[in-house]
Each structure stands twice: as C-alpha cells, then as structure tokens.
DSSP file (Angstrom, degrees, kcal/mol; ACC not computed):
  #  RESIDUE AA STRUCTURE BP1 BP2  ACC     N-H-->O    O-->H-N    N-H-->O    O-->H-N    TCO  KAPPA ALPHA  PHI   PSI    X-CA   Y-CA   Z-CA
    1    1 A M              0   0    0      0, 0.0     2,-0.1     0, 0.0     0, 0.0   0.000 360.0 360.0 360.0 143.2   12.1    2.6   15.4
    2    2 A S     >  -     0   0    0      1,-0.1     4,-2.4     4,-0.0     5,-0.2  -0.381 360.0-104.9 -86.6 170.0   13.4    4.5   12.4
    3    3 A D  H  > S+     0   0    0      1,-0.2     4,-2.4     2,-0.2     5,-0.2   0.876 123.8  53.1 -60.7 -37.1   14.0    8.3   12.2
    4    4 A L  H  > S+     0   0    0      2,-0.2     4,-2.7     1,-0.2    -1,-0.2   0.925 107.8  49.6 -64.9 -44.0   10.8    8.5   10.1
    5    5 A D  H  > S+     0   0    0      1,-0.2     4,-2.4     2,-0.2    -2,-0.2   0.906 111.2  50.3 -60.5 -41.3    8.8    6.7   12.8
    6    6 A D  H  X S+     0   0    0     -4,-2.4     4,-2.0     2,-0.2    -1,-0.2   0.922 111.1  48.4 -61.9 -44.7   10.2    9.0   15.5
    7    7 A L  H  X S+     0   0    0     -4,-2.4     4,-2.5     1,-0.2    -2,-0.2   0.925 111.3  49.5 -62.6 -45.3    9.3   12.1   13.4
    8    8 A I  H  X S+     0   0    0     -4,-2.7     4,-2.3     1,-0.2    -1,-0.2   0.905 108.5  53.7 -62.0 -41.3    5.8   10.8   12.8
    9    9 A S  H  < S+     0   0    0     -4,-2.4     4,-0.3     1,-0.2    -1,-0.2   0.903 110.8  46.7 -59.7 -40.8    5.3   10.1   16.5
   10   10 A E  H >< S+     0   0    0     -4,-2.0     3,-1.1     1,-0.2     4,-0.3   0.915 113.5  47.8 -66.5 -42.8    6.3   13.7   17.3
   11   11 A L  H >< S+     0   0    0     -4,-2.5     3,-1.8     1,-0.2     7,-0.3   0.802  97.6  70.4 -70.1 -28.5    4.1   15.1   14.6
   12   12 A E  T 3< S+     0   0    0     -4,-2.3    -1,-0.2     1,-0.3    -2,-0.2   0.586  78.9  78.4 -68.8  -7.5    1.1   13.0   15.7
   13   13 A I  T <  S+     0   0    0     -3,-1.1    -1,-0.3    -4,-0.3    -2,-0.2   0.839  78.9  81.1 -64.0 -32.0    0.9   15.2   18.9
   14   14 A D  S <> S-     0   0    0     -3,-1.8     4,-2.7    -4,-0.3     5,-0.2  -0.671  78.8-148.6 -76.0 117.0   -0.8   17.7   16.6
   15   15 A P  H  > S+     0   0    0      0, 0.0     4,-2.3     0, 0.0     5,-0.2   0.843  95.8  53.0 -58.2 -35.9   -4.5   16.6   16.3
   16   16 A L  H  > S+     0   0    0      2,-0.2     4,-2.2     1,-0.2     5,-0.2   0.935 112.1  44.3 -65.8 -46.0   -4.8   18.1   12.8
   17   17 A F  H  > S+     0   0    0     -6,-0.2     4,-3.0     1,-0.2     5,-0.3   0.936 113.1  51.7 -61.7 -46.0   -1.7   16.1   11.6
   18   18 A A  H  X S+     0   0    0     -4,-2.7     4,-2.2    -7,-0.3    -2,-0.2   0.894 110.3  48.7 -59.9 -41.6   -2.9   13.0   13.4
   19   19 A A  H  X S+     0   0    0     -4,-2.3     4,-1.4    -5,-0.2    -1,-0.2   0.933 115.4  42.6 -65.7 -46.1   -6.3   13.2   11.7
   20   20 A E  H  X S+     0   0    0     -4,-2.2     4,-0.7     2,-0.2    -2,-0.2   0.897 115.0  49.7 -68.8 -40.0   -5.0   13.7    8.2
   21   21 A Y  H >< S+     0   0    0     -4,-3.0     3,-0.9     1,-0.2     4,-0.2   0.886 107.9  54.9 -65.4 -38.7   -2.3   11.1    8.6
   22   22 A G  H >< S+     0   0    0     -4,-2.2     3,-1.5    -5,-0.3     4,-0.4   0.840  98.5  62.1 -63.2 -34.5   -4.9    8.6    9.9
   23   23 A K  H 3< S+     0   0    0     -4,-1.4     4,-0.3     1,-0.3     3,-0.2   0.764 104.5  49.3 -62.9 -24.5   -7.0    9.1    6.8
   24   24 A L  T <X S+     0   0    0     -3,-0.9     4,-2.6    -4,-0.7    -1,-0.3   0.424  81.2 100.3 -94.4   0.5   -4.1    7.7    4.7
   25   25 A R  H <> S+     0   0    0     -3,-1.5     4,-2.7    -4,-0.2     5,-0.2   0.902  81.1  48.6 -56.7 -48.0   -3.5    4.6    6.9
   26   26 A L  H  > S+     0   0    0     -4,-0.4     4,-2.5    -3,-0.2    -1,-0.2   0.925 112.8  48.3 -60.2 -45.5   -5.3    2.2    4.6
   27   27 A R  H  > S+     0   0    0     -4,-0.3     4,-2.6     1,-0.2    -1,-0.2   0.908 112.2  49.2 -61.7 -42.5   -3.5    3.5    1.5
   28   28 A R  H  X S+     0   0    0     -4,-2.6     4,-2.8     2,-0.2     5,-0.2   0.903 110.9  50.6 -63.7 -41.2   -0.1    3.2    3.3
   29   29 A D  H  X S+     0   0    0     -4,-2.7     4,-2.3    -5,-0.2    -2,-0.2   0.929 113.1  44.8 -62.8 -45.7   -0.9   -0.3    4.4
   30   30 A I  H  X S+     0   0    0     -4,-2.5     4,-2.4     2,-0.2     5,-0.2   0.945 115.7  46.8 -63.6 -48.9   -1.9   -1.5    0.9
   31   31 A T  H  X S+     0   0    0     -4,-2.6     4,-2.6    -5,-0.2     5,-0.3   0.932 113.3  48.3 -59.3 -48.1    1.1    0.2   -0.6
   32   32 A G  H  X S+     0   0    0     -4,-2.8     4,-2.3    -5,-0.2    -1,-0.2   0.894 112.2  49.0 -61.4 -41.4    3.6   -1.1    1.9
   33   33 A S  H  X S+     0   0    0     -4,-2.3     4,-2.4    -5,-0.2    -1,-0.2   0.911 112.6  47.4 -65.1 -43.0    2.2   -4.7    1.6
   34   34 A L  H  X S+     0   0    0     -4,-2.4     4,-2.5     2,-0.2    -2,-0.2   0.938 114.0  45.6 -65.6 -47.5    2.4   -4.6   -2.2
   35   35 A V  H  X S+     0   0    0     -4,-2.6     4,-2.5    -5,-0.2     5,-0.2   0.917 114.0  49.8 -63.0 -42.9    5.9   -3.2   -2.3
   36   36 A S  H  X S+     0   0    0     -4,-2.3     4,-2.5    -5,-0.3    -1,-0.2   0.919 112.1  47.2 -61.7 -44.7    7.1   -5.7    0.4
   37   37 A A  H  X S+     0   0    0     -4,-2.4     4,-1.8     2,-0.2    -1,-0.2   0.892 111.9  50.7 -65.7 -39.7    5.6   -8.7   -1.4
   38   38 A R  H  <>S+     0   0    0     -4,-2.5     5,-2.2     2,-0.2     4,-0.4   0.930 112.7  45.5 -64.0 -44.9    7.1   -7.6   -4.8
   39   39 A R  H ><5S+     0   0    0     -4,-2.5     3,-1.3     1,-0.2    -2,-0.2   0.905 110.5  53.4 -64.8 -41.4   10.5   -7.2   -3.3
   40   40 A K  H 3<5S+     0   0    0     -4,-2.5    -1,-0.2     1,-0.3    -2,-0.2   0.858 107.6  52.0 -61.5 -34.7   10.3  -10.5   -1.4
   41   41 A A  T 3<5S-     0   0    0     -4,-1.8    -1,-0.3    -5,-0.2    -2,-0.2   0.564 114.1-122.0 -77.3  -8.4    9.4  -12.2   -4.7
   42   42 A G  T < 5 +     0   0    0     -3,-1.3     2,-0.3    -4,-0.4    -3,-0.2   0.785  63.6 141.1  73.7  27.7   12.5  -10.6   -6.3
   43   43 A L      < -     0   0    0     -5,-2.2    -1,-0.2     4,-0.0     2,-0.1  -0.779  46.9-135.2-105.1 147.0   10.5   -8.8   -9.0
   44   44 A T     >  -     0   0    0     -2,-0.3     4,-2.3     1,-0.1     5,-0.2  -0.427  35.2-104.2 -82.6 170.2   11.0   -5.3  -10.4
   45   45 A Q  H  > S+     0   0    0      1,-0.2     4,-2.3     2,-0.2     5,-0.1   0.894 124.1  51.1 -62.2 -39.4    8.0   -3.1  -10.9
   46   46 A E  H  > S+     0   0    0      2,-0.2     4,-2.3     1,-0.2    -1,-0.2   0.918 109.5  49.5 -64.1 -43.6    8.2   -3.8  -14.7
   47   47 A E  H  > S+     0   0    0      1,-0.2     4,-2.7     2,-0.2    -2,-0.2   0.908 111.6  48.2 -63.9 -42.4    8.3   -7.5  -14.1
   48   48 A L  H  X S+     0   0    0     -4,-2.3     4,-2.7     2,-0.2     6,-0.2   0.917 109.9  53.4 -63.9 -41.8    5.3   -7.4  -11.8
   49   49 A S  H  X>S+     0   0    0     -4,-2.3     5,-2.1    -5,-0.2     4,-1.2   0.932 112.5  43.6 -58.0 -46.8    3.4   -5.3  -14.2
   50   50 A Q  H  <5S+     0   0    0     -4,-2.3     3,-0.3     1,-0.2    -2,-0.2   0.931 115.4  47.6 -64.6 -46.2    4.0   -7.8  -17.0
   51   51 A K  H  <5S+     0   0    0     -4,-2.7    -1,-0.2     1,-0.2    -2,-0.2   0.856 116.4  44.1 -64.5 -35.5    3.2  -10.8  -14.9
   52   52 A A  H  <5S-     0   0    0     -4,-2.7    -1,-0.2    -5,-0.2    -2,-0.2   0.626 107.6-124.2 -84.7 -14.8    0.0   -9.2  -13.5
   53   53 A G  T  <5S+     0   0    0     -4,-1.2     2,-0.3    -3,-0.3    -3,-0.2   0.835  70.0 122.0  72.8  31.8   -1.1   -7.9  -16.9
   54   54 A I      < -     0   0    0     -5,-2.1    -1,-0.3    -6,-0.2    -2,-0.2  -0.904  68.6 -96.9-122.4 155.9   -1.4   -4.3  -15.8
   55   55 A S     >  -     0   0    0     -2,-0.3     4,-2.3     1,-0.1     5,-0.2  -0.304  27.4-121.0 -69.1 153.9    0.4   -1.3  -17.2
   56   56 A L  H  > S+     0   0    0      1,-0.2     4,-3.0     2,-0.2     5,-0.2   0.897 114.5  57.0 -59.7 -39.8    3.5   -0.1  -15.6
   57   57 A H  H  > S+     0   0    0      1,-0.2     4,-1.9     2,-0.2    -1,-0.2   0.919 108.1  45.9 -58.5 -44.9    1.8    3.3  -15.0
   58   58 A R  H  > S+     0   0    0      2,-0.2     4,-2.1     1,-0.2    -1,-0.2   0.888 113.0  50.2 -67.4 -38.1   -1.0    1.6  -13.1
   59   59 A N  H  X S+     0   0    0     -4,-2.3     4,-2.7     2,-0.2     5,-0.2   0.914 108.7  51.8 -66.0 -41.5    1.4   -0.5  -11.1
   60   60 A L  H  X S+     0   0    0     -4,-3.0     4,-1.8     1,-0.2     6,-0.3   0.888 109.0  51.3 -61.7 -37.6    3.4    2.6  -10.2
   61   61 A S  H  X>S+     0   0    0     -4,-1.9     4,-1.3    -5,-0.2     5,-1.0   0.902 110.1  49.6 -64.8 -40.6    0.2    4.3   -9.0
   62   62 A L  H  <5S+     0   0    0     -4,-2.1     3,-0.3     1,-0.2    -2,-0.2   0.943 114.6  43.9 -60.9 -47.7   -0.6    1.3   -6.8
   63   63 A E  H  <5S+     0   0    0     -4,-2.7    -1,-0.2     1,-0.2    -2,-0.2   0.753 114.3  48.9 -74.1 -23.7    2.9    1.3   -5.3
   64   64 A S  H  <5S-     0   0    0     -4,-1.8    -1,-0.2    -5,-0.2    -2,-0.2   0.678 104.1-126.2 -88.0 -17.6    3.1    5.0   -4.8
   65   65 A G  T  <5 +     0   0    0     -4,-1.3     2,-0.3    -3,-0.3    -3,-0.2   0.610  54.7 152.8  82.2  11.3   -0.4    5.3   -3.1
   66   66 A R      < -     0   0    0     -5,-1.0    -1,-0.3    -6,-0.3    -2,-0.1  -0.592  58.7 -13.4 -75.3 133.5   -1.6    7.9   -5.6
   67   67 A G  S    S-     0   0    0     -2,-0.3     0, 0.0    -3,-0.1     0, 0.0  -0.058 108.0 -43.6  69.9-175.4   -5.3    7.9   -6.0
   68   68 A S        -     0   0    0      1,-0.1     2,-0.1   -41,-0.0    -2,-0.1  -0.762  66.2-112.3 -89.6 132.4   -7.6    5.1   -4.9
   69   69 A P        -     0   0    0      0, 0.0     2,-0.5     0, 0.0    -2,-0.1  -0.397  25.6-124.0 -67.1 138.6   -6.3    1.6   -5.7
   70   70 A D     >  -     0   0    0      1,-0.1     4,-2.4   -12,-0.1     5,-0.2  -0.711  12.4-143.0 -82.0 126.3   -8.3   -0.3   -8.3
   71   71 A M  H  > S+     0   0    0     -2,-0.5     4,-2.5     1,-0.2     5,-0.2   0.858  99.7  53.7 -60.9 -37.1   -9.5   -3.6   -6.8
   72   72 A R  H  > S+     0   0    0      2,-0.2     4,-2.5     1,-0.2    -1,-0.2   0.915 109.9  47.3 -64.8 -42.4   -9.0   -5.4  -10.1
   73   73 A D  H  > S+     0   0    0      2,-0.2     4,-2.6     1,-0.2    -2,-0.2   0.901 112.0  50.3 -65.2 -40.5   -5.3   -4.2  -10.3
   74   74 A L  H  X S+     0   0    0     -4,-2.4     4,-2.6     2,-0.2    -2,-0.2   0.916 111.4  48.4 -63.0 -42.6   -4.7   -5.2   -6.7
   75   75 A R  H  X S+     0   0    0     -4,-2.5     4,-2.7     2,-0.2    -2,-0.2   0.922 112.3  48.3 -63.4 -44.4   -6.2   -8.7   -7.3
   76   76 A R  H  X S+     0   0    0     -4,-2.5     4,-2.2     2,-0.2    -2,-0.2   0.910 112.5  48.4 -63.3 -41.9   -4.1   -9.2  -10.4
   77   77 A A  H  X S+     0   0    0     -4,-2.6     4,-1.2     2,-0.2    -2,-0.2   0.923 112.0  49.7 -64.1 -43.4   -0.9   -8.0   -8.6
   78   78 A A  H ><>S+     0   0    0     -4,-2.6     5,-3.0     1,-0.2     3,-0.6   0.934 111.6  47.9 -60.7 -46.6   -1.7  -10.3   -5.7
   79   79 A E  H ><5S+     0   0    0     -4,-2.7     3,-1.7     1,-0.2    -1,-0.2   0.882 107.7  55.3 -63.0 -38.4   -2.2  -13.3   -8.0
   80   80 A A  H 3<5S+     0   0    0     -4,-2.2    -1,-0.2     1,-0.3    -2,-0.2   0.769 109.5  48.4 -64.5 -24.6    1.0  -12.5   -9.9
   81   81 A L  T <<5S-     0   0    0     -4,-1.2    -1,-0.3    -3,-0.6    -2,-0.2   0.256 120.7-111.1 -96.4  10.2    2.8  -12.7   -6.5
   82   82 A N  T < 5S+     0   0    0     -3,-1.7     2,-0.3     1,-0.2    -3,-0.2   0.875  80.8 121.3  59.6  39.4    1.0  -16.0   -5.7
   83   83 A L      < -     0   0    0     -5,-3.0     2,-0.4    -8,-0.1    -1,-0.2  -0.829  60.6-125.1-124.4 163.6   -1.0  -14.3   -3.0
   84   84 A R        -     0   0    0     -2,-0.3     2,-0.6    -3,-0.1    -9,-0.0  -0.903  20.4-129.3-108.2 141.4   -4.7  -13.8   -2.3
   85   85 A L        -     0   0    0     -2,-0.4     2,-0.4   -10,-0.1   -10,-0.1  -0.801  31.6-179.4 -87.6 124.5   -6.2  -10.4   -1.8
   86   86 A R        -     0   0    0     -2,-0.6     2,-0.5     2,-0.0    -2,-0.0  -0.993  12.0-168.7-129.6 130.8   -8.3  -10.3    1.3
   87   87 A I        -     0   0    0     -2,-0.4     2,-0.4     2,-0.0    -2,-0.0  -0.970  12.9-177.3-117.2 131.4  -10.2   -7.3    2.6
   88   88 A A        -     0   0    0     -2,-0.5     2,-0.6     2,-0.0    -2,-0.0  -0.971  24.9-141.9-132.1 144.3  -11.6   -7.5    6.1
   89   89 A L        -     0   0    0     -2,-0.4    -2,-0.0     0, 0.0     0, 0.0  -0.928  31.5-177.1-101.0 120.9  -13.8   -5.2    8.2
   90   90 A I        -     0   0    0     -2,-0.6    -2,-0.0     1,-0.0     2,-0.0  -0.897  29.9-100.7-122.3 149.2  -12.5   -5.4   11.8
   91   91 A P        +     0   0    0      0, 0.0     2,-0.3     0, 0.0    -1,-0.0  -0.325  70.0  92.0 -64.5 147.2  -13.8   -3.7   15.0
   92   92 A G  S    S-     0   0    0     -2,-0.0     2,-0.2     2,-0.0     3,-0.0  -0.857  77.7 -45.3 152.8 176.2  -11.9   -0.7   16.1
   93   93 A K        -     0   0    0     -2,-0.3     2,-0.1     1,-0.1     0, 0.0  -0.518  61.9-111.5 -72.1 134.0  -11.7    3.0   16.0
   94   94 A A              0   0    0     -2,-0.2    -1,-0.1     1,-0.1   -71,-0.1  -0.388 360.0 360.0 -65.7 143.5  -12.1    4.5   12.5
   95   95 A A              0   0    0    -73,-0.1   -70,-0.2   -72,-0.1    -1,-0.1   0.463 360.0 360.0 -77.1 360.0   -8.9    6.1   11.2
C-alpha cells in the first residue's frame, strides 16, 4: 500500500468522507484506466489526443477526472489505444 492509500484508509473512517469519496469512484476508475493504458502504449497526452482525434483540452479533462467524461471521447481514446470501451452494470453496493 502507498502512503496515499494509507491516508485514504484512515480518512474513510469518517462516514462523510467515505460517502463523498465513494461518489468519485467511477471517475477515478475511468481516469486511472485511461492514464495507465496511455502510458503502457508509450504515448504522451498530445499524441493520444492526435491519434484519437480529440482536442488536447478534452483529453486533459478526461485524464484529470474533471467533469463528466464524454462517452464519444472515451470511445475514441480507447480505439486509439487499440482497446474497446466496455461499460457494465454489476451487482453490488452502490458507491
């Protein structure tokens, strides 16, 4: 576990923090997956933007988790990385 993971675990004891942090889980998952895939492909943010046909500004928004991700931009980024975008609804407790 990293220092950040340790800190988050400590903060999640607070129900208010845990609830707000949980609301961001999907955004964090999407952002983390995209950044990881881009790095694994050896691309810069600019290169991915060009390859995906999206503006650098929109790609930076995707990777930073600001706002709600646009499905078309996510699909284009995935395709540029030779990946498929898949969204699934799975059983479990809502975040």
